[in-house]
N, C-alpha and C positions, 0 to 999 in steps of 0.2 A: 437082521438083528445081530448077527455075529460081527459084522463090520462096526456097528455102533458100539457094541460091547468092547471090541478090541480098541476102538478109538478112545473110549473113556479110560481104558487101562494104560494107554500110551502117555508119554510125557505131556504132549499138547492137550490131551483130554483132561489130565490131572490139573493142569494150569487153568483150563476153562472151568472146571468144577470149582476150583478155589476162587476164581474170579466171580462166578455166579454167587457163591456163598458170601463173598466179601461185599459185593455190590447189593444184592437183594436182601439177604438176611441181616447183613451189617447195617443197612439203611433202616430196616424195621427195628432192629435192636437200638440203634442210636436215637431214633424217634421215640421209642418207648421210654428209654432212659431220660430223654429230654422232657417228656411229659411228666414223669415221676419227679424229676428235679424241679420243674416249674411249680407243680402242685405243692411239693414239700416246702419250697422257698416261700410260697404264698402263705401256706398254713402256719409254719413255725418260725418265720422271721417277720420283720416289719415291712417287708417289701410288698408292693402292690402286684397284682397278677401280671400287669403289663411289663413291669421291670423284671419280675421273676421269669417270665417267659423269654425275655430278651437275654438274660444271663444263661438260661438253660439252653436256648437255641445256639448261642455262641459256643457254649461248652460241648454241645452235641456235635458240632463240626469237628472238634478235637477228638471226641470219642469215636466218631466215624472213621477218622484217619487212623486212629490206633487199632480199631477193629480190622481195617484193611491190612495194615502191616502185620498184625498178629495172625491173620488168616494165612499168610504166606510163610509164617515161621513155624506153624504147627506141623509136626511130622505126619500124623495120621489124618487121612481124609474123614474117617468116621468120627474121630475125636473132634475135629473142627465142626462138622455139621451138628453133632450132638450138643456140644457146648454152646454154639451160637443159637441153636433152637431152644435150649433150656434157658439161656440168658434172655432171649426175646420173650419167651413165654412168661417167665417170672416177672419181668418188668411190665409186660402188657397186663398181667393180672393186677400188679400193684397200681398201675395207672387207672385201672377200672375201680379198684377198691378205695384208693385215696380220694 
């Protein structure tokens, strides 16, 4: 257990944790944002759901890449995980509610 704890405190461990946050939670966050965007475009514009989902999924790719870049620019590991988790939770609730 000490070796695992020491590994995650090392530079390689920090990069691995950021990579996990960027890939897994970033993917969930961009999907939740895309669902909210598709539902919002369908409801409040004249777009059909198929067109709205196309626009939302294309913009979700951009959002996902921004989340990946952002996750390596944040200084604190706690701040990164907290903000990504809160962002994912908020948009997942919005996707359920809308």
